[in-house]
CHARMM internal coordinates of N, CA and C (Angstrom, degrees):
IC EDIT
DIST 1 N 1 CA 1.4468
DIST 1 CA 1 C 1.5280
ANGL 1 N 1 CA 1 C 108.32
DIST 1 C 2 N 1.3152
ANGL 1 CA 1 C 2 N 117.48
DIHE 1 N 1 CA 1 C 2 N 129.96
DIST 2 N 2 CA 1.4607
ANGL 1 C 2 N 2 CA 119.56
DIHE 1 CA 1 C 2 N 2 CA 179.29
DIST 2 CA 2 C 1.5198
ANGL 2 N 2 CA 2 C 110.42
DIHE 1 C 2 N 2 CA 2 C -89.13
DIST 2 C 3 N 1.3067
ANGL 2 CA 2 C 3 N 114.82
DIHE 2 N 2 CA 2 C 3 N 156.56
DIST 3 N 3 CA 1.4597
ANGL 2 C 3 N 3 CA 121.52
DIHE 2 CA 2 C 3 N 3 CA -177.94
DIST 3 CA 3 C 1.5163
ANGL 3 N 3 CA 3 C 110.36
DIHE 2 C 3 N 3 CA 3 C -70.19
DIST 3 C 4 N 1.3000
ANGL 3 CA 3 C 4 N 116.27
DIHE 3 N 3 CA 3 C 4 N 142.41
DIST 4 N 4 CA 1.4568
ANGL 3 C 4 N 4 CA 121.61
DIHE 3 CA 3 C 4 N 4 CA 173.74
DIST 4 CA 4 C 1.5198
ANGL 4 N 4 CA 4 C 108.23
DIHE 3 C 4 N 4 CA 4 C -108.53
DIST 4 C 5 N 1.3080
ANGL 4 CA 4 C 5 N 116.54
DIHE 4 N 4 CA 4 C 5 N -178.08
DIST 5 N 5 CA 1.4574
ANGL 4 C 5 N 5 CA 121.36
DIHE 4 CA 4 C 5 N 5 CA -178.19
DIST 5 CA 5 C 1.5215
ANGL 5 N 5 CA 5 C 110.71
DIHE 4 C 5 N 5 CA 5 C -110.58
DIST 5 C 6 N 1.3226
ANGL 5 CA 5 C 6 N 115.90
DIHE 5 N 5 CA 5 C 6 N 161.31
DIST 6 N 6 CA 1.4583
ANGL 5 C 6 N 6 CA 120.30
DIHE 5 CA 5 C 6 N 6 CA 172.30
DIST 6 CA 6 C 1.5205
ANGL 6 N 6 CA 6 C 107.75
DIHE 5 C 6 N 6 CA 6 C -60.88
DIST 6 C 7 N 1.3017
ANGL 6 CA 6 C 7 N 118.05
DIHE 6 N 6 CA 6 C 7 N 152.31
DIST 7 N 7 CA 1.4683
ANGL 6 C 7 N 7 CA 119.37
DIHE 6 CA 6 C 7 N 7 CA 179.75
DIST 7 CA 7 C 1.5222
ANGL 7 N 7 CA 7 C 111.29
DIHE 6 C 7 N 7 CA 7 C -58.45
DIST 7 C 8 N 1.3267
ANGL 7 CA 7 C 8 N 115.81
DIHE 7 N 7 CA 7 C 8 N 134.92
DIST 8 N 8 CA 1.4688
ANGL 7 C 8 N 8 CA 122.06
DIHE 7 CA 7 C 8 N 8 CA 178.23
DIST 8 CA 8 C 1.5161
ANGL 8 N 8 CA 8 C 107.06
DIHE 7 C 8 N 8 CA 8 C -137.30
DIST 8 C 9 N 1.2999
ANGL 8 CA 8 C 9 N 116.10
DIHE 8 N 8 CA 8 C 9 N 103.92
DIST 9 N 9 CA 1.4574
ANGL 8 C 9 N 9 CA 122.52
DIHE 8 CA 8 C 9 N 9 CA -177.30
DIST 9 CA 9 C 1.5308
ANGL 9 N 9 CA 9 C 109.12
DIHE 8 C 9 N 9 CA 9 C -128.35
DIST 9 C 10 N 1.3506
ANGL 9 CA 9 C 10 N 118.82
DIHE 9 N 9 CA 9 C 10 N 88.60
DIST 10 N 10 CA 1.4622
ANGL 9 C 10 N 10 CA 119.96
DIHE 9 CA 9 C 10 N 10 CA -177.97
DIST 10 CA 10 C 1.5238
ANGL 10 N 10 CA 10 C 113.63
DIHE 9 C 10 N 10 CA 10 C -62.26
DIST 10 C 11 N 1.3163
ANGL 10 CA 10 C 11 N 118.81
DIHE 10 N 10 CA 10 C 11 N -23.62
DIST 11 N 11 CA 1.4586
ANGL 10 C 11 N 11 CA 121.60
DIHE 10 CA 10 C 11 N 11 CA 178.59
DIST 11 CA 11 C 1.5148
ANGL 11 N 11 CA 11 C 113.26
DIHE 10 C 11 N 11 CA 11 C -93.52
DIST 11 C 12 N 1.3288
ANGL 11 CA 11 C 12 N 116.81
DIHE 11 N 11 CA 11 C 12 N 11.14
DIST 12 N 12 CA 1.4600
ANGL 11 C 12 N 12 CA 122.33
DIHE 11 CA 11 C 12 N 12 CA -176.36
DIST 12 CA 12 C 1.5250
ANGL 12 N 12 CA 12 C 111.32
DIHE 11 C 12 N 12 CA 12 C -61.32
DIST 12 C 13 N 1.3010
ANGL 12 CA 12 C 13 N 115.22
DIHE 12 N 12 CA 12 C 13 N 137.72
DIST 13 N 13 CA 1.4649
ANGL 12 C 13 N 13 CA 120.32
DIHE 12 CA 12 C 13 N 13 CA 175.22
DIST 13 CA 13 C 1.5286
ANGL 13 N 13 CA 13 C 107.49
DIHE 12 C 13 N 13 CA 13 C -86.73
DIST 13 C 14 N 1.3113
ANGL 13 CA 13 C 14 N 116.42
DIHE 13 N 13 CA 13 C 14 N 127.86
DIST 14 N 14 CA 1.4571
ANGL 13 C 14 N 14 CA 121.51
DIHE 13 CA 13 C 14 N 14 CA -179.44
DIST 14 CA 14 C 1.5315
ANGL 14 N 14 CA 14 C 110.20
DIHE 13 C 14 N 14 CA 14 C -83.49
DIST 14 C 15 N 1.3068
ANGL 14 CA 14 C 15 N 116.70
DIHE 14 N 14 CA 14 C 15 N -179.04
DIST 15 N 15 CA 1.4541
ANGL 14 C 15 N 15 CA 119.92
DIHE 14 CA 14 C 15 N 15 CA 177.25
DIST 15 CA 15 C 1.5243
ANGL 15 N 15 CA 15 C 110.75
DIHE 14 C 15 N 15 CA 15 C -63.79
DIST 15 C 16 N 1.3210
ANGL 15 CA 15 C 16 N 115.94
DIHE 15 N 15 CA 15 C 16 N -28.70
DIST 16 N 16 CA 1.4479
ANGL 15 C 16 N 16 CA 120.14
DIHE 15 CA 15 C 16 N 16 CA 173.86
DIST 16 CA 16 C 1.5272
ANGL 16 N 16 CA 16 C 107.22
DIHE 15 C 16 N 16 CA 16 C -79.95
DIST 16 C 17 N 1.2988
ANGL 16 CA 16 C 17 N 119.16
DIHE 16 N 16 CA 16 C 17 N 159.35
DIST 17 N 17 CA 1.4641
ANGL 16 C 17 N 17 CA 120.06
DIHE 16 CA 16 C 17 N 17 CA -175.55
DIST 17 CA 17 C 1.5280
ANGL 17 N 17 CA 17 C 115.53
DIHE 16 C 17 N 17 CA 17 C -71.16
DIST 17 C 18 N 1.3165
ANGL 17 CA 17 C 18 N 119.15
DIHE 17 N 17 CA 17 C 18 N -12.47
DIST 18 N 18 CA 1.4735
ANGL 17 C 18 N 18 CA 121.17
DIHE 17 CA 17 C 18 N 18 CA -174.28
DIST 18 CA 18 C 1.5276
ANGL 18 N 18 CA 18 C 111.88
DIHE 17 C 18 N 18 CA 18 C -86.24
DIST 18 C 19 N 1.3197
ANGL 18 CA 18 C 19 N 116.70
DIHE 18 N 18 CA 18 C 19 N 147.91
DIST 19 N 19 CA 1.4524
ANGL 18 C 19 N 19 CA 122.36
DIHE 18 CA 18 C 19 N 19 CA 169.95
DIST 19 CA 19 C 1.5202
ANGL 19 N 19 CA 19 C 108.24
DIHE 18 C 19 N 19 CA 19 C -83.77
DIST 19 C 20 N 1.3156
ANGL 19 CA 19 C 20 N 116.37
DIHE 19 N 19 CA 19 C 20 N 157.78
DIST 20 N 20 CA 1.4555
ANGL 19 C 20 N 20 CA 120.33
DIHE 19 CA 19 C 20 N 20 CA -179.86
DIST 20 CA 20 C 1.5255
ANGL 20 N 20 CA 20 C 111.13
DIHE 19 C 20 N 20 CA 20 C -55.90
DIST 20 C 21 N 1.3460
ANGL 20 CA 20 C 21 N 117.75
DIHE 20 N 20 CA 20 C 21 N -40.67
DIST 21 N 21 CA 1.4649
ANGL 20 C 21 N 21 CA 121.53
DIHE 20 CA 20 C 21 N 21 CA -177.22
DIST 21 CA 21 C 1.5196
ANGL 21 N 21 CA 21 C 112.90
DIHE 20 C 21 N 21 CA 21 C -67.68
DIST 21 C 22 N 1.3233
ANGL 21 CA 21 C 22 N 117.80
DIHE 21 N 21 CA 21 C 22 N -21.60
DIST 22 N 22 CA 1.4679
ANGL 21 C 22 N 22 CA 120.29
DIHE 21 CA 21 C 22 N 22 CA 179.46
DIST 22 CA 22 C 1.5210
ANGL 22 N 22 CA 22 C 112.43
DIHE 21 C 22 N 22 CA 22 C -74.32
DIST 22 C 23 N 1.3111
ANGL 22 CA 22 C 23 N 118.03
DIHE 22 N 22 CA 22 C 23 N -10.87
DIST 23 N 23 CA 1.4615
ANGL 22 C 23 N 23 CA 121.67
DIHE 22 CA 22 C 23 N 23 CA 179.37
DIST 23 CA 23 C 1.5233
ANGL 23 N 23 CA 23 C 111.85
DIHE 22 C 23 N 23 CA 23 C -82.34
DIST 23 C 24 N 1.3173
ANGL 23 CA 23 C 24 N 117.29
DIHE 23 N 23 CA 23 C 24 N -16.00
DIST 24 N 24 CA 1.4577
ANGL 23 C 24 N 24 CA 121.51
DIHE 23 CA 23 C 24 N 24 CA -177.58
DIST 24 CA 24 C 1.5176
ANGL 24 N 24 CA 24 C 110.86
DIHE 23 C 24 N 24 CA 24 C -107.24
DIST 24 C 25 N 1.3235
ANGL 24 CA 24 C 25 N 117.35
DIHE 24 N 24 CA 24 C 25 N 142.90
DIST 25 N 25 CA 1.4679
ANGL 24 C 25 N 25 CA 119.57
DIHE 24 CA 24 C 25 N 25 CA 176.71
DIST 25 CA 25 C 1.5307
ANGL 25 N 25 CA 25 C 110.46
DIHE 24 C 25 N 25 CA 25 C -70.50
DIST 25 C 26 N 1.3072
ANGL 25 CA 25 C 26 N 116.64
DIHE 25 N 25 CA 25 C 26 N 154.67
DIST 26 N 26 CA 1.4632
ANGL 25 C 26 N 26 CA 119.49
DIHE 25 CA 25 C 26 N 26 CA 178.17
DIST 26 CA 26 C 1.5300
ANGL 26 N 26 CA 26 C 108.83
DIHE 25 C 26 N 26 CA 26 C -63.06
DIST 26 C 27 N 1.3175
ANGL 26 CA 26 C 27 N 116.88
DIHE 26 N 26 CA 26 C 27 N 144.67
DIST 27 N 27 CA 1.4490
ANGL 26 C 27 N 27 CA 121.68
DIHE 26 CA 26 C 27 N 27 CA -178.26
DIST 27 CA 27 C 1.5148
ANGL 27 N 27 CA 27 C 114.22
DIHE 26 C 27 N 27 CA 27 C 83.22
DIST 27 C 28 N 1.3397
ANGL 27 CA 27 C 28 N 118.52
DIHE 27 N 27 CA 27 C 28 N 4.54
DIST 28 N 28 CA 1.4605
ANGL 27 C 28 N 28 CA 121.87
DIHE 27 CA 27 C 28 N 28 CA 178.97
DIST 28 CA 28 C 1.5294
ANGL 28 N 28 CA 28 C 110.11
DIHE 27 C 28 N 28 CA 28 C -65.35
DIST 28 C 29 N 1.3309
ANGL 28 CA 28 C 29 N 116.97
DIHE 28 N 28 CA 28 C 29 N 147.20
DIST 29 N 29 CA 1.4521
ANGL 28 C 29 N 29 CA 122.81
DIHE 28 CA 28 C 29 N 29 CA -178.70
DIST 29 CA 29 C 1.5337
ANGL 29 N 29 CA 29 C 112.21
DIHE 28 C 29 N 29 CA 29 C -58.42
DIST 29 C 30 N 1.3053
ANGL 29 CA 29 C 30 N 117.67
DIHE 29 N 29 CA 29 C 30 N -28.72
DIST 30 N 30 CA 1.4644
ANGL 29 C 30 N 30 CA 120.90
DIHE 29 CA 29 C 30 N 30 CA -178.83
DIST 30 CA 30 C 1.5279
ANGL 30 N 30 CA 30 C 111.61
DIHE 29 C 30 N 30 CA 30 C -62.20
DIST 30 C 31 N 1.3067
ANGL 30 CA 30 C 31 N 118.64
DIHE 30 N 30 CA 30 C 31 N -31.96
DIST 31 N 31 CA 1.4667
ANGL 30 C 31 N 31 CA 121.29
DIHE 30 CA 30 C 31 N 31 CA 177.35
DIST 31 CA 31 C 1.5258
ANGL 31 N 31 CA 31 C 110.44
DIHE 30 C 31 N 31 CA 31 C -65.40
DIST 31 C 32 N 1.3171
ANGL 31 CA 31 C 32 N 116.56
DIHE 31 N 31 CA 31 C 32 N -43.88
DIST 32 N 32 CA 1.4562
ANGL 31 C 32 N 32 CA 121.26
DIHE 31 CA 31 C 32 N 32 CA 179.04
DIST 32 CA 32 C 1.5283
ANGL 32 N 32 CA 32 C 110.71
DIHE 31 C 32 N 32 CA 32 C -63.62
DIST 32 C 33 N 1.3168
ANGL 32 CA 32 C 33 N 116.89
DIHE 32 N 32 CA 32 C 33 N -46.04
DIST 33 N 33 CA 1.4608
ANGL 32 C 33 N 33 CA 121.72
DIHE 32 CA 32 C 33 N 33 CA 179.28
DIST 33 CA 33 C 1.5194
ANGL 33 N 33 CA 33 C 110.37
DIHE 32 C 33 N 33 CA 33 C -59.88
DIST 33 C 34 N 1.3107
ANGL 33 CA 33 C 34 N 117.20
DIHE 33 N 33 CA 33 C 34 N -43.13
DIST 34 N 34 CA 1.4555
ANGL 33 C 34 N 34 CA 121.17
DIHE 33 CA 33 C 34 N 34 CA 179.30
DIST 34 CA 34 C 1.5230
ANGL 34 N 34 CA 34 C 111.38
DIHE 33 C 34 N 34 CA 34 C -62.80
DIST 34 C 35 N 1.3198
ANGL 34 CA 34 C 35 N 117.08
DIHE 34 N 34 CA 34 C 35 N -44.92
DIST 35 N 35 CA 1.4694
ANGL 34 C 35 N 35 CA 121.20
DIHE 34 CA 34 C 35 N 35 CA 179.83
DIST 35 CA 35 C 1.5292
ANGL 35 N 35 CA 35 C 111.48
DIHE 34 C 35 N 35 CA 35 C -62.53
DIST 35 C 36 N 1.3252
ANGL 35 CA 35 C 36 N 117.07
DIHE 35 N 35 CA 35 C 36 N -41.04
DIST 36 N 36 CA 1.4685
ANGL 35 C 36 N 36 CA 120.92
DIHE 35 CA 35 C 36 N 36 CA -179.57
DIST 36 CA 36 C 1.5254
ANGL 36 N 36 CA 36 C 110.23
DIHE 35 C 36 N 36 CA 36 C -67.98
DIST 36 C 37 N 1.3286
ANGL 36 CA 36 C 37 N 117.49
DIHE 36 N 36 CA 36 C 37 N -45.45
DIST 37 N 37 CA 1.4679
ANGL 36 C 37 N 37 CA 121.23
DIHE 36 CA 36 C 37 N 37 CA -176.60
DIST 37 CA 37 C 1.5265
ANGL 37 N 37 CA 37 C 111.67
DIHE 36 C 37 N 37 CA 37 C -62.88
DIST 37 C 38 N 1.3025
ANGL 37 CA 37 C 38 N 117.71
DIHE 37 N 37 CA 37 C 38 N -36.31
DIST 38 N 38 CA 1.4673
ANGL 37 C 38 N 38 CA 121.75
DIHE 37 CA 37 C 38 N 38 CA -179.48
DIST 38 CA 38 C 1.5274
ANGL 38 N 38 CA 38 C 110.91
DIHE 37 C 38 N 38 CA 38 C -67.37
DIST 38 C 39 N 1.3243
ANGL 38 CA 38 C 39 N 117.57
DIHE 38 N 38 CA 38 C 39 N -29.79
DIST 39 N 39 CA 1.4611
ANGL 38 C 39 N 39 CA 121.40
DIHE 38 CA 38 C 39 N 39 CA -176.25
DIST 39 CA 39 C 1.5325
ANGL 39 N 39 CA 39 C 113.25
DIHE 38 C 39 N 39 CA 39 C -86.05
DIST 39 C 40 N 1.3205
ANGL 39 CA 39 C 40 N 118.60
DIHE 39 N 39 CA 39 C 40 N -10.34
DIST 40 N 40 CA 1.4591
ANGL 39 C 40 N 40 CA 121.62
DIHE 39 CA 39 C 40 N 40 CA -178.32
DIST 40 CA 40 C 1.5279
ANGL 40 N 40 CA 40 C 111.73
DIHE 39 C 40 N 40 CA 40 C -70.84
DIST 40 C 41 N 1.3087
ANGL 40 CA 40 C 41 N 115.92
DIHE 40 N 40 CA 40 C 41 N 149.12
DIST 41 N 41 CA 1.4595
ANGL 40 C 41 N 41 CA 121.60
DIHE 40 CA 40 C 41 N 41 CA 175.58
DIST 41 CA 41 C 1.5286
ANGL 41 N 41 CA 41 C 108.01
DIHE 40 C 41 N 41 CA 41 C -86.93
DIST 41 C 42 N 1.3020
ANGL 41 CA 41 C 42 N 116.69
DIHE 41 N 41 CA 41 C 42 N 102.78
DIST 42 N 42 CA 1.4624
ANGL 41 C 42 N 42 CA 122.06
DIHE 41 CA 41 C 42 N 42 CA -178.35
DIST 42 CA 42 C 1.5275
ANGL 42 N 42 CA 42 C 110.88
DIHE 41 C 42 N 42 CA 42 C -105.78
DIST 42 C 43 N 1.3235
ANGL 42 CA 42 C 43 N 116.90
DIHE 42 N 42 CA 42 C 43 N 22.75
DIST 43 N 43 CA 1.4654
ANGL 42 C 43 N 43 CA 120.53
DIHE 42 CA 42 C 43 N 43 CA -176.29
DIST 43 CA 43 C 1.5314
ANGL 43 N 43 CA 43 C 112.08
DIHE 42 C 43 N 43 CA 43 C -61.39
DIST 43 C 44 N 1.3218
ANGL 43 CA 43 C 44 N 118.47
DIHE 43 N 43 CA 43 C 44 N -34.37
DIST 44 N 44 CA 1.4732
ANGL 43 C 44 N 44 CA 120.72
DIHE 43 CA 43 C 44 N 44 CA 178.88
DIST 44 CA 44 C 1.5263
ANGL 44 N 44 CA 44 C 110.65
DIHE 43 C 44 N 44 CA 44 C -64.16
DIST 44 C 45 N 1.3101
ANGL 44 CA 44 C 45 N 116.42
DIHE 44 N 44 CA 44 C 45 N -37.69
DIST 45 N 45 CA 1.4726
ANGL 44 C 45 N 45 CA 120.30
DIHE 44 CA 44 C 45 N 45 CA 178.20
DIST 45 CA 45 C 1.5183
ANGL 45 N 45 CA 45 C 109.75
DIHE 44 C 45 N 45 CA 45 C -71.70
DIST 45 C 46 N 1.3268
ANGL 45 CA 45 C 46 N 116.70
DIHE 45 N 45 CA 45 C 46 N -42.89
DIST 46 N 46 CA 1.4638
ANGL 45 C 46 N 46 CA 121.06
DIHE 45 CA 45 C 46 N 46 CA -178.22
DIST 46 CA 46 C 1.5352
ANGL 46 N 46 CA 46 C 110.55
DIHE 45 C 46 N 46 CA 46 C -62.73
DIST 46 C 47 N 1.3197
ANGL 46 CA 46 C 47 N 117.85
DIHE 46 N 46 CA 46 C 47 N -35.88
DIST 47 N 47 CA 1.4638
ANGL 46 C 47 N 47 CA 121.65
DIHE 46 CA 46 C 47 N 47 CA -179.93
DIST 47 CA 47 C 1.5229
ANGL 47 N 47 CA 47 C 112.24
DIHE 46 C 47 N 47 CA 47 C -62.51
DIST 47 C 48 N 1.3160
ANGL 47 CA 47 C 48 N 116.90
DIHE 47 N 47 CA 47 C 48 N -30.25
DIST 48 N 48 CA 1.4693
ANGL 47 C 48 N 48 CA 120.78
DIHE 47 CA 47 C 48 N 48 CA -179.49
DIST 48 CA 48 C 1.5274
ANGL 48 N 48 CA 48 C 111.71
DIHE 47 C 48 N 48 CA 48 C -63.44
DIST 48 C 49 N 1.3226
ANGL 48 CA 48 C 49 N 117.27
DIHE 48 N 48 CA 48 C 49 N -23.47
DIST 49 N 49 CA 1.4569
ANGL 48 C 49 N 49 CA 121.59
DIHE 48 CA 48 C 49 N 49 CA -177.97
DIST 49 CA 49 C 1.5217
ANGL 49 N 49 CA 49 C 113.03
DIHE 48 C 49 N 49 CA 49 C -93.95
DIST 49 C 50 N 1.3289
ANGL 49 CA 49 C 50 N 118.26
DIHE 49 N 49 CA 49 C 50 N -7.16
DIST 50 N 50 CA 1.4587
ANGL 49 C 50 N 50 CA 121.74
DIHE 49 CA 49 C 50 N 50 CA -178.94
DIST 50 CA 50 C 1.5203
ANGL 50 N 50 CA 50 C 109.82
DIHE 49 C 50 N 50 CA 50 C -66.32
DIST 50 C 51 N 1.3054
ANGL 50 CA 50 C 51 N 116.09
DIHE 50 N 50 CA 50 C 51 N 123.87
DIST 51 N 51 CA 1.4599
ANGL 50 C 51 N 51 CA 121.20
DIHE 50 CA 50 C 51 N 51 CA 178.25
DIST 51 CA 51 C 1.5168
ANGL 51 N 51 CA 51 C 114.82
DIHE 50 C 51 N 51 CA 51 C 79.70
DIST 51 C 52 N 1.3117
ANGL 51 CA 51 C 52 N 118.18
DIHE 51 N 51 CA 51 C 52 N -3.91
DIST 52 N 52 CA 1.4747
ANGL 51 C 52 N 52 CA 121.53
DIHE 51 CA 51 C 52 N 52 CA -179.63
DIST 52 CA 52 C 1.5250
ANGL 52 N 52 CA 52 C 108.99
DIHE 51 C 52 N 52 CA 52 C -82.18
DIST 52 C 53 N 1.3163
ANGL 52 CA 52 C 53 N 115.70
DIHE 52 N 52 CA 52 C 53 N 123.52
DIST 53 N 53 CA 1.4626
ANGL 52 C 53 N 53 CA 120.10
DIHE 52 CA 52 C 53 N 53 CA -178.42
DIST 53 CA 53 C 1.5218
ANGL 53 N 53 CA 53 C 112.63
DIHE 52 C 53 N 53 CA 53 C -120.25
DIST 53 C 54 N 1.3203
ANGL 53 CA 53 C 54 N 117.57
DIHE 53 N 53 CA 53 C 54 N -2.38
DIST 54 N 54 CA 1.4633
ANGL 53 C 54 N 54 CA 119.80
DIHE 53 CA 53 C 54 N 54 CA -177.80
DIST 54 CA 54 C 1.5205
ANGL 54 N 54 CA 54 C 110.63
DIHE 53 C 54 N 54 CA 54 C -80.81
DIST 54 C 55 N 1.3059
ANGL 54 CA 54 C 55 N 115.77
DIHE 54 N 54 CA 54 C 55 N 153.06
DIST 55 N 55 CA 1.4528
ANGL 54 C 55 N 55 CA 121.92
DIHE 54 CA 54 C 55 N 55 CA 172.68
DIST 55 CA 55 C 1.5172
ANGL 55 N 55 CA 55 C 114.73
DIHE 54 C 55 N 55 CA 55 C 75.81
DIST 55 C 56 N 1.3202
ANGL 55 CA 55 C 56 N 113.91
DIHE 55 N 55 CA 55 C 56 N 178.95
DIST 56 N 56 CA 1.4594
ANGL 55 C 56 N 56 CA 121.40
DIHE 55 CA 55 C 56 N 56 CA 179.79
DIST 56 CA 56 C 1.5247
ANGL 56 N 56 CA 56 C 109.20
DIHE 55 C 56 N 56 CA 56 C -77.58
DIST 56 C 57 N 1.3098
ANGL 56 CA 56 C 57 N 117.07
DIHE 56 N 56 CA 56 C 57 N 159.02
DIST 57 N 57 CA 1.4586
ANGL 56 C 57 N 57 CA 120.95
DIHE 56 CA 56 C 57 N 57 CA 180.00
DIST 57 CA 57 C 1.5237
ANGL 57 N 57 CA 57 C 110.95
DIHE 56 C 57 N 57 CA 57 C -57.64
DIST 57 C 58 N 1.3289
ANGL 57 CA 57 C 58 N 117.97
DIHE 57 N 57 CA 57 C 58 N 131.45
DIST 58 N 58 CA 1.4697
ANGL 57 C 58 N 58 CA 120.82
DIHE 57 CA 57 C 58 N 58 CA -179.93
DIST 58 CA 58 C 1.5279
ANGL 58 N 58 CA 58 C 111.22
DIHE 57 C 58 N 58 CA 58 C -79.24
DIST 58 C 59 N 1.3120
ANGL 58 CA 58 C 59 N 115.06
DIHE 58 N 58 CA 58 C 59 N 164.01
DIST 59 N 59 CA 1.4641
ANGL 58 C 59 N 59 CA 119.92
DIHE 58 CA 58 C 59 N 59 CA 172.91
DIST 59 CA 59 C 1.5231
ANGL 59 N 59 CA 59 C 108.62
DIHE 58 C 59 N 59 CA 59 C -72.83
DIST 59 C 60 N 1.3123
ANGL 59 CA 59 C 60 N 117.00
DIHE 59 N 59 CA 59 C 60 N 150.95
DIST 60 N 60 CA 1.4586
ANGL 59 C 60 N 60 CA 120.87
DIHE 59 CA 59 C 60 N 60 CA -178.53
DIST 60 CA 60 C 1.5317
ANGL 60 N 60 CA 60 C 109.47
DIHE 59 C 60 N 60 CA 60 C -66.36
DIST 60 C 61 N 1.3318
ANGL 60 CA 60 C 61 N 117.90
DIHE 60 N 60 CA 60 C 61 N 135.21
DIST 61 N 61 CA 1.4633
ANGL 60 C 61 N 61 CA 121.41
DIHE 60 CA 60 C 61 N 61 CA -178.19
DIST 61 CA 61 C 1.5325
ANGL 61 N 61 CA 61 C 114.09
DIHE 60 C 61 N 61 CA 61 C -57.58
DIST 61 C 62 N 1.3173
ANGL 61 CA 61 C 62 N 118.88
DIHE 61 N 61 CA 61 C 62 N -35.43
DIST 62 N 62 CA 1.4729
ANGL 61 C 62 N 62 CA 120.20
DIHE 61 CA 61 C 62 N 62 CA 178.89
DIST 62 CA 62 C 1.5207
ANGL 62 N 62 CA 62 C 109.75
DIHE 61 C 62 N 62 CA 62 C -63.44
DIST 62 C 63 N 1.3312
ANGL 62 CA 62 C 63 N 116.95
DIHE 62 N 62 CA 62 C 63 N -42.00
DIST 63 N 63 CA 1.4525
ANGL 62 C 63 N 63 CA 119.84
DIHE 62 CA 62 C 63 N 63 CA 178.96
DIST 63 CA 63 C 1.5266
ANGL 63 N 63 CA 63 C 111.03
DIHE 62 C 63 N 63 CA 63 C -63.94
DIST 63 C 64 N 1.3409
ANGL 63 CA 63 C 64 N 117.13
DIHE 63 N 63 CA 63 C 64 N -40.27
DIST 64 N 64 CA 1.4548
ANGL 63 C 64 N 64 CA 120.27
DIHE 63 CA 63 C 64 N 64 CA -179.24
DIST 64 CA 64 C 1.5265
ANGL 64 N 64 CA 64 C 111.96
DIHE 63 C 64 N 64 CA 64 C -68.41
DIST 64 C 65 N 1.3391
ANGL 64 CA 64 C 65 N 117.77
DIHE 64 N 64 CA 64 C 65 N -34.67
DIST 65 N 65 CA 1.4568
ANGL 64 C 65 N 65 CA 120.63
DIHE 64 CA 64 C 65 N 65 CA 175.39
DIST 65 CA 65 C 1.5260
ANGL 65 N 65 CA 65 C 110.28
DIHE 64 C 65 N 65 CA 65 C -64.75
DIST 65 C 66 N 1.3265
ANGL 65 CA 65 C 66 N 117.00
DIHE 65 N 65 CA 65 C 66 N -40.42
DIST 66 N 66 CA 1.4683
ANGL 65 C 66 N 66 CA 120.52
DIHE 65 CA 65 C 66 N 66 CA 177.28
DIST 66 CA 66 C 1.5231
ANGL 66 N 66 CA 66 C 111.12
DIHE 65 C 66 N 66 CA 66 C -60.96
DIST 66 C 67 N 1.3302
ANGL 66 CA 66 C 67 N 116.51
DIHE 66 N 66 CA 66 C 67 N -41.25
DIST 67 N 67 CA 1.4687
ANGL 66 C 67 N 67 CA 120.85
DIHE 66 CA 66 C 67 N 67 CA 178.53
DIST 67 CA 67 C 1.5249
ANGL 67 N 67 CA 67 C 110.26
DIHE 66 C 67 N 67 CA 67 C -64.06
DIST 67 C 68 N 1.3415
ANGL 67 CA 67 C 68 N 116.90
DIHE 67 N 67 CA 67 C 68 N -43.97
DIST 68 N 68 CA 1.4671
ANGL 67 C 68 N 68 CA 120.26
DIHE 67 CA 67 C 68 N 68 CA 178.29
DIST 68 CA 68 C 1.5302
ANGL 68 N 68 CA 68 C 111.99
DIHE 67 C 68 N 68 CA 68 C -61.92
DIST 68 C 69 N 1.3089
ANGL 68 CA 68 C 69 N 116.48
DIHE 68 N 68 CA 68 C 69 N -42.42
DIST 69 N 69 CA 1.4734
ANGL 68 C 69 N 69 CA 119.80
DIHE 68 CA 68 C 69 N 69 CA 179.34
DIST 69 CA 69 C 1.5265
ANGL 69 N 69 CA 69 C 110.84
DIHE 68 C 69 N 69 CA 69 C -64.80
DIST 69 C 70 N 1.3072
ANGL 69 CA 69 C 70 N 117.65
DIHE 69 N 69 CA 69 C 70 N -38.72
DIST 70 N 70 CA 1.4706
ANGL 69 C 70 N 70 CA 120.57
DIHE 69 CA 69 C 70 N 70 CA 179.16
DIST 70 CA 70 C 1.5186
ANGL 70 N 70 CA 70 C 111.40
DIHE 69 C 70 N 70 CA 70 C -68.42
DIST 70 C 71 N 1.3277
ANGL 70 CA 70 C 71 N 116.25
DIHE 70 N 70 CA 70 C 71 N -33.75
DIST 71 N 71 CA 1.4655
ANGL 70 C 71 N 71 CA 120.46
DIHE 70 CA 70 C 71 N 71 CA -178.54
DIST 71 CA 71 C 1.5053
ANGL 71 N 71 CA 71 C 109.34
DIHE 70 C 71 N 71 CA 71 C -70.61
END
COOR INIT
IC SEED 1 N 1 CA 1 C
IC BUILD
């Protein structure tokens, strides 16, 4: 069994009625960062997790790239 990732749902509806994207004004830099990160080829990173079963579920690589770009 190969390792999976922690749930990552950027469009997830929270307990409050708003979506995460509704908290940001249109044209915010976070939209651009998100669009760029989704288009990147992260296959080399994804391959590192193939067949790995040790430890707790890792964060999804796309989400971590978005965090790095924002930082």
